[in-house]
N, C-alpha and C positions, 0 to 999 in steps of 0.2 A: 547366667545362672549363679546364684549366690551360694558359696560354700559355708557351712557352719559345722561346729562340733556338737555332736550328740553325746552327752555324757550319761551313761547308764549305771545304776547302782544296784548291787545285789549282795546280800550278806556282808554289808560293811565294806565291800570292794567296789571300785569304780572302773569302768572301761569307757574309752572314748573312740568315737568313729567320726572321721571327717567326711562329710557327704554333701550332696546338693540339697538345698533347703526343701525342694519339692519331694525328696525321698524320705524325709524324716518320719512322716506318718506311717509309711509302710514298715520302716525299721522298728519303730516303736511297737507296732502291732505284733511283729514277729518276736521281738525280744520279750514282750509281756508274756507270750505263750511259753517262753523259756524260763520264766520265773523272775525276770527283772522287775524291781518294784518302783524305782524312782528314776525320773528322766529330767535332764536339764539341757537346754540349748545354749551353747556358749557363743558370745559375740565373735564375729569373724576377725576382730583385731586381737584375739587371743589364740594361742596354740596350746597343745597338750604334749607334755613329754613325761618321762618317768617320775620327775619331781613335782608334777602338777601343771597348773596353767602358767603360761608366760606370755608376755606381750610381744606381738609381732611388730617388727620395726619397719613397716613399709609405708608409714605415715598415712595409711588409709588410701593410698593411691591404687586405683583400679585401672588396669590397662583398657584402652578404648576398644569397644567391640569391633571385630573385623580386623584387628591388627595381629601380627604374629605373636606379640606378647600375650594377647588374650587367648589365643587358640593353639599355638604350636606346642606340642609336647616337648618338655624339657627346655623350654625357652630360657628359663633362668640358669640352667646348667650351661647352655651355650654361651650365655652372657658372662658367666663366671670364668669360662675357659677362654673368653676373648675371641670367639669364632662366629659372632653374629653376622659378619660380612662374608664368611666362608660358607656359601650355600651348598657347595659340593660336599664339604665335611658334614653339614647338617643332613643332607640327603643320605650320605653313607650311614650315618648313625641311625636314621629312621629306617633305612633298609635293613640294618642289622637287627633292629627290634622286630621289624616285619618278618624277617627270616626266622627269628626265634619263635614268634607266635605261629607262623605257618608250619614250622616243624611240629609244634604241639597239635595244631589242627590235623596234620597228617597222622601223628601218633594215635590220637584218640579215635581216628577212623578205623583202627584195628578192631574196635569193639562194636562195629556196625555191620549191617549187611549191604553197605554201599558197594556197587559193582567195582571189580578190580580195575576196569578201564578208567573210571572216574577217580579212583584213588591214585592211579598212575599219573593222571593229569595233575593232581594236587602235588604229587611228589616231584613232577617236572618243574612246577612253579617254585617249590622249595629249592630245588637244585639250581634254578636259573638265577636266583637272587645273588649268590656270591659271585657268579660270573659277571653279572651286570655291575656289581660293586667294583670288581677288578678293572673293568673298562672305565668306570667313572673316576677311579683314582688318578688316571692320566690327566684329568682336568683340574686337579687340586691346585690351589695357589701355592 
């Protein structure tokens, strides 16, 4: 899935969203309803920051589909940290993210009529993740 920048202009101000190309039409329709007047799709070789567009220096290289580089969350971050070969570290990091998201999943259930038994099962999953992480740490390089 190709990522692009959707640049939206309203009242002389611009906002940029980085999204999958196939989602552009839906975003444009929603933003038109909110009064945005002008849209532009930026080439994926450009990024957007507070100063405007800048060129991304990845030489146009796209990771091969099916590789960790193409699909693993935070792959570039692991690469920068030098832990691409430390799979236990990566697993611990992903589990930390999962724990954070599961905590939110549990928290928002307070606003539902989901049975207490099911909410308790979700809470147990949330509580199990740190315990599993502690066991995994014994296998770190």
